[in-house]
N, C-alpha and C positions, 0 to 999 in steps of 0.2 A: 477191510470189511470185518466186522465182528458180529457175534450173535446178539440180536435184539428181538423184541416181540414182533417185529415186522419181518424177521427172517423166516422164510418159508422152507420147511424141511419135509421131505416125503419119506415116510417109513413104509417100506415094502416088505412086510413080514406077516405071515398068517399065524404066528405063534401067539396065543392069547396072553401068555406070561410076558412076553416082550412088549406086546401092545399095551398092557396094563402098566408095565414098568415105565414105558416112555410117556404115557399120558400123565402118570402121577409125578414123575421126576422132572418133566420138562414143561409142566403146565405154566403158562404165562411167560415162559422164556422165549418162545417163538411159536409161529403158526405151524401146527402139525397136520399134514395131510397123510392119509392112510390108504394103502392098497393091500388087498388080501391075496392077490395073485399077480403073476408077471405081466399079463396082458393089461390089467388095470394100471399097473405101475407105468408102463410105456405110455398109455393114454394120458395119465396125469402129468407126466413130464411134458408132453406136447401141449396140453391144454392149460396147465397151471404154471409152467416155467419155475419150478422150485429152485431155491438157492443151493440145495444140497440133497442128495439121495442116500438113504441108509437102506441097503438092499441085502436081504437074506439070500445066501447062495442056493438054498434049497426051496425057494418059494415055488409053489405049484403052477401048473399050466405051461409057463415058458421056461422056468428055471432061471436062477440068478445070472449065470454066465451068458445065457441067450439074451436076457433082458439087458445086461450090461452092453453087449454087442449092438443091440438094437438102439439103445439110447445114444451110443457113440456115433451112430450114423449121422445124427443131426444136432447133437448137443455136446457141449463141453462141461455140463454141470458136474461138480465134484461128486464122486460116488465112494461111499464107504461100504465095503462088502463084509457082511457078517457070516460067520461059519462056525460050526461045531466040529469041523474036521481039521486036526492039526497036521496038515499034509502040505509039504513044500510044493509039490506039483500043483496042488489046488490053488495055493497062494500065487504062484507064478502065472498060472493060467488066468486068474482073476486080474492081475496087473497087466498082462498082455492084452486082455480084452478092454482095458481102459479104466479099471478101478484105480482110485487115488490112494486108498488105504485099506487095510485088512484088519478086522477086529475079531478075536475069538470069543465064542459063547462058552460059558456065561460071562457077561461083562459087567463092570460097575458103571453106573450112569455117569459119574464124574469123569471117568476115563474117556468115555465116548464123547462127552462135551469137550474135553481137552483136545481130542483128535480133531473134532470139528473146528475148533478155534485155530488149531495148527494149520489146517487146510486153508482157512480164510486168510491167515497171515501169509501163507506161501503164495497166495494169489497176488501179493504185492512183494515180490522178491527183494531180499536185502541188498542185492547187487545193483538195484536201480540207480544208485549213485554213479556207478561205473557207466551205466547205459546213458545217463545224461551227459557224461563227459564225451562219449563217442557214440552218437546215436546211429550212425551209418557206418558199416564195415564193408569194404570192397576187396575182393580177392579174384583177380582175373575174371572168370565168367560167373562168379558168385557174389551177390551182395545181400546184406542183412540190414534192415531198417527197424530199429527198436521202437521208434515212435509209432509207425504204422504196423509194426509186428509182421513185416513182410520178408519173405525170402525169395529172391529172384535168381534163377539159374539159367544161364544162356537165354535170357529174355523171357523166361517163363516163370510165372509165380507158382511156388510150391507151398501147399497147405501143411501146416504143422499144428498139433495140439499145443495148448499153452506151455506145459512143462517141457515139451520137446523143443519148442522155440527157445525157452529160457536156457535150457541146457546147451543147445547149439550156439546161441549168442554168447553165453558166458565163456565157453571154450574158445570161440572164435576171437573173443576180445583179448585172449592170451595165446596166440598161435605158437605152436611148438612146445608149449608147457605141458608136462605130463600131469594129469589129475588122477589120483586114486579114486576108487569107487566110494570109499568112506568120505573123502573130502567133498566129492560131488553131492553125496547125500546131504551133508551139512549145508553146503552152499546153495543148493537148489531146493531141496525138500525141507531142510531145517533139522536141527539136532533132535527134535522130539518126534520125528517120523519113525514109523515102524522100521527097524533097521535091518532091512534085507537088501544086500548089495545087488541082488538080481534085478531089483527095480531099475538100477542104472543100466544094466545090460539090456533090459527090455527096451528102454527108451533109445539107447544108442542104436540098437538093431532097427528100430522103426525109422530113425533119422537116416541111417544108411540106405534103407530100402527106398525111401522117397528120393534121395539124392542120386542114387545109382540108376534110377529110372531115366535120368538125364545125363548119365555118364559122368557124374561128379562124385569123387571119392575123397572126402576130407577128414573123416573120422577114422582114426587109426588106433588099433590095439597095441599097447605096449605090454607084452606078455609078462605076467607075474606082478604087474604094477597097476595099470589102469588104461586110460585113453588120452589121446591128444588130438587137437585140431591142427592140420597141416596141409598145405597145398604142395603136392609133389608133381 
């Protein structure tokens, strides 16, 4: 998927300067929806099904982090979080709540468009060639089906967000191999992604939580290096 005039983008930001910048810079590039507060943003995601959401972390009424959490309850729409706070904790929290990327204000429109294009490219991961070669992986009580994008643990289906599934399947396709965080960023998120290795940690943590609910522990930390998939 790439950006076209049929791409529907929701801008959830009440800053008049950002609104004017987006309207001027992105005119005729895509369909722009606008929300001035968090409650309106959640409603538009439900009613309009945008292809991507650009969300201000400080949007009024609900707040960006709460909006992100609410959207993630029912939707996997990509979210770019905007913030004028250069705070590591704030970035990590946004990623943990489901944001796909994080852009600092003030930003240059061409940079934001590049981030949007990168997200759409990552929706079709580069490792799909490997997936086609081995569509179903089975390990004792765990199976992964890349065609149906299903994970079955002890007969129960476990739900994962798209990048969580991509990460799990990618590592399961090479059991026992140790992946550094930097390598996983390149392979799953792409080399042009905002390079914060905590992104990998957050996704591994979520994968572990879902699998451990069914007493499955296959994601292992290799201290000082990264992670590996291994049945023990």
